[in-house]
KEKEDREN-761778 format. One record per residue (C-alpha): residue in three letters; x negated, y negated, z negated. Coordinates in steps of 0.05 Angstrom, whole numbers, plus 5000, padded with zeros to 4 digits. Last residue first. Layout:
BEGIN
residuo;X;Y;Z
ala;X;Y;Z
...
END
This chain:
BEGIN
residuo;X;Y;Z
unk;7700;7355;8145
unk;7669;7287;8138
unk;7725;7240;8119
unk;7696;7216;8054
unk;7624;7223;8069
unk;7608;7157;8103
unk;7553;7142;8053
unk;7590;7079;8028
unk;7654;7114;8024
unk;7628;7174;7985
unk;7592;7124;7937
unk;7657;7087;7924
unk;7695;7154;7912
unk;7650;7177;7857
unk;7685;7145;7798
unk;7645;7118;7737
unk;7672;7124;7667
unk;7716;7068;7642
unk;7719;6994;7622
unk;7661;6978;7668
unk;7614;6944;7620
unk;7632;6985;7557
unk;7635;7048;7597
unk;7565;7035;7626
unk;7536;7020;7559
unk;7565;7085;7534
unk;7532;7118;7593
unk;7465;7089;7573
unk;7473;7116;7500
unk;7448;7063;7454
unk;7382;7027;7447
unk;7360;7061;7512
unk;7357;6999;7553
unk;7407;6949;7526
unk;7388;6885;7562
unk;7407;6907;7631
unk;7474;6941;7611
unk;7525;6904;7566
unk;7493;6835;7562
unk;7460;6834;7630
unk;7521;6859;7668
unk;7568;6812;7630
unk;7520;6752;7640
unk;7517;6769;7714
unk;7594;6771;7721
unk;7603;6704;7684
unk;7547;6673;7726
unk;7584;6690;7789
unk;7563;6726;7853
unk;7622;6771;7865
unk;7689;6749;7843
unk;7717;6805;7799
unk;7738;6857;7848
unk;7673;6853;7888
unk;7630;6857;7827
unk;7670;6919;7803
unk;7661;6951;7873
unk;7586;6943;7867
unk;7590;6973;7800
unk;7624;7036;7827
unk;7570;7040;7880
unk;7515;7034;7828
unk;7544;7086;7780
unk;7551;7138;7836
unk;7482;7115;7861
unk;7451;7137;7796
unk;7461;7210;7814
unk;7440;7197;7886
unk;7374;7165;7863
unk;7365;7216;7805
unk;7362;7276;7850
unk;7288;7261;7853
unk;7282;7284;7782
unk;7259;7354;7779
unk;7190;7325;7776
unk;7197;7249;7778
unk;7136;7234;7737
unk;7090;7202;7789
unk;7041;7254;7813
unk;7076;7316;7834
unk;7149;7296;7837
unk;7143;7225;7863
unk;7078;7241;7900
unk;7112;7284;7951
unk;7054;7284;7999
unk;7042;7356;8011
unk;7112;7380;7990
unk;7145;7342;8048
unk;7176;7271;8031
unk;7237;7243;8064
unk;7254;7313;8086
unk;7242;7325;8161
unk;7302;7317;8206
unk;7297;7356;8271
unk;7245;7412;8254
unk;7269;7408;8182
unk;7340;7432;8203
unk;7378;7433;8138
unk;7431;7483;8116
unk;7406;7499;8046
unk;7375;7564;8068
unk;7335;7525;8122
unk;7308;7475;8073
unk;7286;7526;8020
unk;7258;7572;8074
unk;7217;7518;8103
unk;7188;7495;8037
unk;7170;7565;8017
unk;7133;7575;8083
unk;7092;7513;8070
unk;7080;7534;8000
unk;7053;7603;8021
unk;7030;7644;7958
unk;7083;7615;7912
unk;7072;7650;7846
unk;7134;7660;7800
unk;7114;7680;7731
unk;7161;7633;7698
unk;7224;7625;7740
unk;7231;7576;7797
unk;7279;7516;7785
unk;7227;7464;7795
unk;7205;7476;7864
unk;7275;7485;7887
unk;7299;7422;7857
unk;7243;7383;7892
unk;7262;7412;7959
unk;7335;7400;7948
unk;7318;7327;7930
unk;7275;7322;7992
unk;7328;7349;8036
unk;7381;7304;8004
unk;7339;7241;8021
unk;7330;7264;8094
unk;7404;7282;8099
unk;7429;7217;8069
unk;7386;7175;8116
unk;7406;7217;8178
unk;7479;7217;8167
unk;7477;7145;8143
unk;7448;7127;8211
unk;7508;7085;8230
unk;7548;7067;8167
unk;7515;7000;8159
unk;7525;6977;8232
unk;7585;6933;8217
unk;7545;6898;8164
unk;7488;6886;8211
unk;7538;6862;8263
unk;7570;6814;8216
unk;7500;6786;8200
unk;7489;6779;8274
unk;7554;6743;8283
unk;7539;6695;8224
unk;7477;6672;8262
unk;7413;6678;8218
unk;7395;6606;8202
unk;7350;6564;8248
unk;7284;6545;8216
unk;7256;6541;8286
unk;7189;6580;8270
unk;7204;6629;8212
unk;7276;6637;8232
unk;7319;6631;8170
unk;7351;6685;8129
unk;7339;6655;8059
unk;7399;6618;8035
unk;7450;6645;8082
unk;7429;6715;8059
unk;7453;6702;7987
unk;7524;6673;7998
unk;7537;6725;8051
unk;7513;6784;8013
unk;7461;6818;8056
unk;7408;6827;8003
unk;7459;6820;7946
unk;7479;6895;7942
unk;7405;6915;7931
unk;7413;6892;7857
unk;7458;6949;7843
unk;7407;7001;7865
unk;7355;6970;7817
unk;7405;6975;7760
unk;7421;7048;7774
unk;7353;7075;7787
unk;7337;7085;7712
unk;7400;7128;7699
unk;7374;7193;7728
unk;7306;7184;7694
unk;7339;7176;7626
unk;7324;7104;7594
unk;7257;7075;7578
unk;7272;7022;7634
unk;7280;6963;7584
unk;7263;6982;7513
unk;7276;7045;7473
unk;7205;7066;7458
unk;7186;6994;7456
unk;7230;6983;7395
unk;7268;6921;7375
unk;7314;6909;7434
unk;7321;6852;7482
unk;7300;6880;7550
unk;7317;6829;7601
unk;7250;6831;7633
unk;7250;6905;7643
unk;7318;6915;7675
unk;7308;6850;7714
unk;7244;6883;7742
unk;7281;6946;7762
unk;7330;6904;7800
unk;7268;6867;7830
unk;7248;6936;7858
unk;7314;6940;7896
unk;7315;6868;7922
unk;7244;6881;7949
unk;7266;6947;7977
unk;7327;6915;8014
unk;7280;6864;8046
unk;7232;6920;8065
unk;7289;6959;8099
unk;7308;6896;8137
unk;7239;6891;8160
unk;7196;6837;8128
unk;7154;6783;8160
unk;7089;6758;8128
unk;7070;6694;8169
unk;7012;6689;8215
unk;6951;6652;8203
unk;6903;6711;8195
unk;6933;6773;8219
unk;6993;6800;8181
unk;6988;6849;8122
unk;7035;6909;8126
unk;7081;6908;8068
unk;7067;6962;8017
unk;7106;6938;7954
unk;7089;6929;7880
unk;7132;6896;7829
unk;7105;6880;7759
unk;7138;6866;7693
unk;7108;6832;7632
unk;7162;6831;7575
unk;7154;6795;7511
unk;7121;6829;7452
unk;7125;6817;7377
unk;7114;6892;7363
unk;7182;6899;7328
unk;7212;6845;7375
unk;7202;6894;7437
unk;7209;6867;7507
unk;7156;6911;7536
unk;7085;6895;7560
unk;7047;6914;7622
unk;7111;6942;7655
unk;7115;6978;7720
unk;7160;6971;7783
unk;7152;7009;7847
unk;7142;7012;7922
unk;7113;7064;7970
unk;7044;7088;7985
unk;6984;7086;7937
unk;6941;7023;7941
unk;6866;7025;7954
unk;6872;7023;8030
unk;6916;6959;8028
unk;6988;6943;8035
unk;7016;6874;8016
unk;7069;6858;7961
unk;7037;6851;7893
unk;7086;6809;7852
unk;7079;6795;7777
unk;7135;6774;7733
unk;7122;6745;7666
unk;7176;6743;7614
unk;7232;6703;7579
unk;7204;6634;7562
unk;7254;6591;7529
unk;7295;6540;7570
unk;7363;6563;7547
unk;7375;6598;7616
unk;7314;6638;7607
unk;7246;6618;7640
unk;7209;6671;7680
unk;7135;6658;7687
unk;7109;6676;7754
unk;7047;6715;7777
unk;7017;6730;7845
unk;6973;6787;7866
unk;6940;6783;7936
unk;6870;6761;7903
unk;6867;6829;7865
unk;6865;6849;7792
unk;6895;6780;7769
unk;6872;6722;7726
unk;6927;6676;7699
unk;6922;6603;7713
unk;6959;6603;7779
unk;7027;6612;7746
unk;7089;6606;7792
unk;7150;6579;7755
unk;7214;6620;7761
unk;7286;6604;7735
unk;7338;6647;7698
unk;7411;6629;7699
unk;7434;6702;7703
unk;7475;6706;7766
unk;7457;6643;7802
unk;7385;6644;7781
unk;7378;6717;7794
unk;7404;6705;7867
unk;7356;6647;7874
unk;7296;6691;7856
unk;7315;6746;7904
unk;7336;6704;7964
unk;7308;6632;7966
unk;7243;6652;7928
unk;7231;6725;7952
unk;7264;6725;8018
unk;7235;6656;8034
unk;7166;6678;8016
unk;7171;6742;8054
unk;7197;6717;8120
unk;7260;6756;8138
unk;7288;6714;8196
unk;7235;6736;8248
unk;7245;6808;8223
unk;7316;6805;8258
unk;7281;6810;8325
unk;7254;6881;8307
unk;7322;6902;8277
unk;7357;6887;8342
unk;7431;6892;8326
unk;7481;6886;8381
unk;7524;6939;8349
unk;7535;6988;8405
unk;7473;6972;8449
unk;7424;6945;8398
unk;7440;6993;8343
unk;7445;7051;8390
unk;7380;7034;8418
unk;7348;7033;8349
unk;7378;7106;8339
unk;7340;7123;8404
unk;7273;7101;8376
unk;7289;7129;8306
unk;7303;7198;8333
unk;7247;7206;8383
unk;7195;7238;8336
unk;7247;7291;8316
unk;7261;7307;8387
unk;7330;7295;8417
unk;7363;7346;8465
unk;7372;7313;8533
unk;7391;7250;8572
unk;7364;7206;8514
unk;7430;7168;8508
unk;7470;7233;8504
unk;7418;7263;8457
unk;7426;7203;8410
unk;7500;7212;8407
unk;7494;7287;8394
unk;7443;7273;8339
unk;7487;7225;8305
unk;7541;7281;8303
unk;7489;7327;8273
unk;7472;7276;8220
unk;7546;7270;8199
unk;7550;7346;8194
unk;7487;7347;8154
unk;7515;7295;8106
unk;7577;7332;8100
unk;7542;7395;8077
unk;7491;7362;8034
unk;7539;7322;7988
unk;7571;7382;7956
unk;7505;7419;7954
unk;7469;7363;7917
unk;7524;7354;7870
unk;7530;7430;7856
unk;7455;7438;7842
unk;7458;7377;7794
unk;7518;7403;7760
unk;7488;7476;7755
unk;7424;7447;7725
unk;7460;7415;7665
unk;7497;7356;7637
unk;7465;7301;7681
unk;7449;7241;7635
unk;7377;7263;7628
unk;7330;7281;7569
unk;7345;7354;7564
unk;7354;7350;7641
unk;7277;7349;7648
unk;7267;7412;7606
unk;7323;7447;7645
unk;7289;7430;7711
unk;7224;7463;7689
unk;7258;7532;7683
unk;7294;7578;7637
unk;7276;7537;7574
unk;7247;7562;7508
unk;7187;7516;7505
unk;7141;7570;7526
unk;7185;7585;7584
unk;7185;7511;7606
unk;7108;7513;7606
unk;7109;7575;7651
unk;7155;7538;7698
unk;7112;7477;7696
unk;7051;7521;7710
unk;7085;7552;7772
unk;7104;7482;7798
unk;7035;7456;7788
unk;7003;7514;7824
unk;7047;7504;7882
unk;7032;7429;7886
unk;6958;7440;7879
unk;6961;7491;7937
unk;6998;7442;7979
unk;6950;7385;7966
unk;6892;7402;8012
unk;6900;7433;8079
unk;6972;7417;8093
unk;6967;7353;8055
unk;6990;7304;8107
unk;7016;7340;8170
unk;7082;7307;8173
unk;7055;7237;8181
unk;7003;7261;8235
unk;7057;7295;8272
unk;7103;7234;8272
unk;7047;7186;8293
unk;7025;7231;8350
unk;7097;7244;8371
unk;7112;7170;8376
unk;7054;7159;8423
unk;7073;7218;8469
unk;7147;7187;8467
unk;7122;7121;8495
unk;7169;7064;8475
unk;7139;7052;8407
unk;7191;7008;8370
unk;7231;7055;8325
unk;7174;7101;8313
unk;7137;7042;8283
unk;7175;7050;8219
unk;7145;7119;8202
unk;7191;7172;8174
unk;7156;7224;8129
unk;7152;7174;8072
unk;7088;7140;8046
unk;7073;7094;8101
unk;7019;7110;8153
unk;6966;7064;8183
unk;6968;7052;8259
unk;6898;7039;8283
unk;6880;7005;8348
unk;6817;7004;8391
unk;6749;6976;8382
unk;6690;6980;8340
unk;6722;7026;8292
unk;6699;7019;8220
unk;6766;7023;8183
unk;6773;6948;8181
unk;6761;6944;8254
unk;6819;6992;8267
unk;6867;6955;8218
unk;6851;6889;8255
unk;6870;6919;8320
unk;6934;6947;8289
unk;6950;6877;8262
unk;6941;6849;8332
unk;6987;6904;8359
unk;7041;6884;8306
unk;7033;6811;8322
unk;7041;6823;8397
unk;7103;6863;8382
unk;7104;6938;8390
unk;7140;6967;8451
unk;7079;6993;8486
unk;7029;7018;8436
unk;6997;7067;8483
unk;6984;7010;8531
unk;6937;6980;8477
unk;6888;7035;8494
unk;6841;7073;8446
unk;6896;7093;8396
unk;6880;7116;8327
unk;6934;7144;8279
unk;6925;7137;8203
unk;6918;7207;8178
unk;6855;7191;8137
unk;6888;7135;8098
unk;6948;7176;8077
unk;6903;7236;8062
unk;6860;7195;8014
unk;6921;7167;7979
unk;6950;7239;7973
unk;6882;7268;7950
unk;6878;7219;7892
unk;6951;7232;7868
unk;6942;7309;7876
unk;6879;7310;7837
unk;6909;7269;7781
unk;6973;7315;7780
unk;6926;7379;7779
unk;6886;7354;7718
unk;6949;7334;7680
unk;6981;7405;7696
unk;6915;7437;7670
unk;6920;7395;7604
unk;6993;7409;7596
unk;6982;7482;7605
unk;6925;7490;7557
unk;6966;7453;7504
unk;7025;7497;7510
unk;6984;7557;7504
unk;6955;7531;7439
unk;7025;7511;7413
unk;7049;7580;7431
unk;6997;7612;7385
unk;7007;7562;7331
unk;7082;7574;7326
unk;7131;7529;7364
unk;7175;7478;7328
unk;7136;7416;7353
unk;7144;7439;7425
unk;7148;7372;7466
unk;7224;7377;7468
unk;7227;7381;7391
unk;7179;7322;7381
unk;7216;7278;7429
unk;7282;7298;7397
unk;7255;7274;7328
unk;7235;7208;7359
unk;7301;7195;7394
unk;7342;7208;7332
unk;7300;7162;7291
unk;7300;7109;7347
unk;7375;7112;7353
unk;7388;7107;7280
unk;7344;7045;7275
unk;7374;7016;7338
unk;7444;7017;7308
unk;7453;7046;7238
unk;7411;7085;7187
unk;7443;7110;7122
unk;7448;7183;7143
unk;7374;7186;7167
unk;7346;7228;7110
unk;7279;7249;7133
unk;7260;7322;7122
unk;7253;7337;7196
unk;7206;7277;7207
unk;7160;7301;7153
unk;7160;7370;7179
unk;7141;7343;7248
unk;7084;7304;7217
unk;7057;7364;7182
unk;7063;7409;7242
unk;7027;7363;7289
unk;7047;7389;7357
unk;7075;7320;7380
unk;7018;7280;7357
unk;6956;7322;7379
unk;6996;7343;7441
unk;7009;7271;7461
unk;6935;7255;7448
unk;6913;7313;7490
unk;6955;7290;7550
unk;6933;7216;7544
unk;6860;7233;7541
unk;6866;7279;7601
unk;6899;7226;7642
unk;6843;7178;7628
unk;6792;7232;7642
unk;6826;7252;7707
unk;6831;7177;7728
unk;6756;7163;7715
unk;6732;7171;7786
unk;6798;7139;7813
unk;6779;7076;7778
unk;6709;7072;7802
unk;6733;7087;7874
unk;6781;7031;7875
unk;6856;7046;7857
unk;6884;6976;7870
unk;6961;6986;7860
unk;6965;7055;7829
unk;6903;7047;7789
unk;6920;6976;7767
unk;6985;6993;7732
unk;6955;7058;7706
unk;6899;7023;7672
unk;6940;6968;7640
unk;6993;7011;7611
unk;6941;7061;7588
unk;6897;7006;7552
unk;6954;6974;7517
unk;6981;7044;7493
unk;6915;7065;7470
unk;6901;6999;7431
unk;6974;7003;7404
unk;6966;7075;7377
unk;7013;7067;7318
unk;7073;7020;7309
unk;7125;7071;7329
unk;7095;7122;7284
unk;7095;7075;7224
unk;7167;7058;7242
unk;7187;7132;7241
unk;7146;7151;7180
unk;7133;7097;7127
unk;7195;7056;7147
unk;7246;7109;7160
unk;7227;7140;7096
unk;7189;7203;7077
unk;7175;7211;7003
unk;7107;7185;6982
unk;7048;7231;6988
unk;7029;7206;7059
unk;6993;7263;7092
unk;7030;7257;7159
unk;7030;7180;7163
unk;6954;7176;7146
unk;6939;7230;7195
unk;6976;7194;7248
unk;6941;7128;7236
unk;6872;7166;7240
unk;6897;7200;7305
unk;6915;7130;7330
unk;6844;7103;7319
unk;6814;7161;7353
unk;6859;7153;7414
unk;6843;7078;7416
unk;6771;7091;7413
unk;6773;7140;7471
unk;6820;7099;7514
unk;6783;7035;7499
unk;6717;7064;7522
unk;6748;7096;7584
unk;6784;7031;7604
unk;6726;6986;7589
unk;6679;7029;7629
unk;6721;7017;7693
unk;6715;6944;7690
unk;6759;6889;7659
unk;6732;6816;7658
unk;6776;6782;7710
unk;6836;6826;7690
unk;6841;6794;7619
unk;6910;6825;7610
unk;6973;6781;7599
unk;6987;6778;7524
unk;7052;6737;7538
unk;7004;6679;7550
unk;6931;6698;7547
unk;6902;6714;7480
unk;6900;6785;7499
unk;6913;6836;7443
unk;6853;6872;7416
unk;6811;6930;7438
unk;6828;6919;7512
unk;6778;6859;7520
unk;6716;6905;7505
unk;6666;6857;7471
unk;6613;6828;7518
END
């Protein structure tokens, strides 16, 4: 049969024909799409007519649609359902994309044509696209001489290979480090449902009996809060932290060195500088200063929390015991039992009566589930999003349950962009890793997972509200240290009184979450911020250290490098591990966040300031939602994102709301 990727799908919104796609289709379409685009590029570059916006910039924007469609589909499926046949072709697919980008951005004739283009008469999005396109070429090395371009291509290809290897090994390691227990007594403290789920996981993994606790992507494992036996907690904790010690560390170190060398070829001091050339942060000094300024008070708060926990434990606290005793503080001091609260956070209600209902109140959009569209896995669900005027706005896809073929964490991707130039409407996806229940049981979320769902849906809103002309500037195609801002804002609604009352109902009795419990949850928000901020900042500092090394630096012992970086910054990794250690830090070694993990805290300045604006202006109101959508969510990169923020807020963001939220204002 014909390759379905070679032409736009006839499904609504060009939804991919997942039911017919196989690995061979991706490779074939990528190869053919790359060849087709190179023919288009050659035609643009050698056009004898004078360069114009239409025959150069717009022609470039329109090129390569087969390859673009193929890669968007492939990498969406690979991360969520990376079966062996897809992981086998990952390196080739990444290599095709890397070589294609070099063939375009290092094309001297095409670059000269862009340089000679008169853009003085352009306005609005046209001017923005022309500026963006030329900058992309310059940052990719278009102005280098032939020898430097050859070196750059070699580096790009090797980095791409290493990144694919890291991604595959990280998934294998996460599955391989799941912790097996032979006796149910070792799982004391877990609920009956959790123990049943562990028994099922053991059977699924090939064990004839026993229990298996799969790991989640970050260092800290949620089960540590419930397991009552310290020896069981230690096994899980050490399994988590040991991921990659014998496999991915070397890949990470080589990638960091090659990125530093690549930065030098491009004329930058280090890889972080190349990243900030496309960011809102002004320079590496500003990022380093922000991380240092926040780290010191966060560590002091964490140390104060450790003293509280040690008093409860009757002695110095161990790293694997932290979450267990922190949970005790929540129960005893704040009357919060996070395990019991799960009974009120059933996935379907959180999604429909919480996430969707909030979007309806704020933006007027509604959701209709589509059962007629094929999916890449039976767990995937699809909704059509209808705008307030009754028109079709987007498709939203949710893939919420964990499985062995899915990488860890949670994320949003786009399968199509909101770009009128390409006649596309958005298709956005949210992917989580919620532990699947045993048959017949409901899917219950933790409070963290509830917040994560709201967070990822914030990214989805950013994508589905895109209303510009060009895909290159649409939706989440904004600087990395801005892209987390809309998602973090959407988290504010998870425990908002008007929202939580609609979805937080006991999955058996249908009784609502008592107002007193909600008040206790809010009162407890500052507890644990020392730990949470410290583990995040430790990971950010680690990322920054890897990507501010000089060209020529070779890290012989990556584990020792990691320890030295953390200790010199004031962290105690033996007590609080970074949220991600080097060996499983997929954000920076596989997912495009290299020298960008600081972005979460950088964006949170905007987020906290925006939450304050909503509070000052009536909260959950359609008028407020419309303003946020019009000035920010819909704009993408069609204008400077910080200009969009100023037009929304009426001023630049202030840092005080973030400091208060994180409990850092009075930390001395």
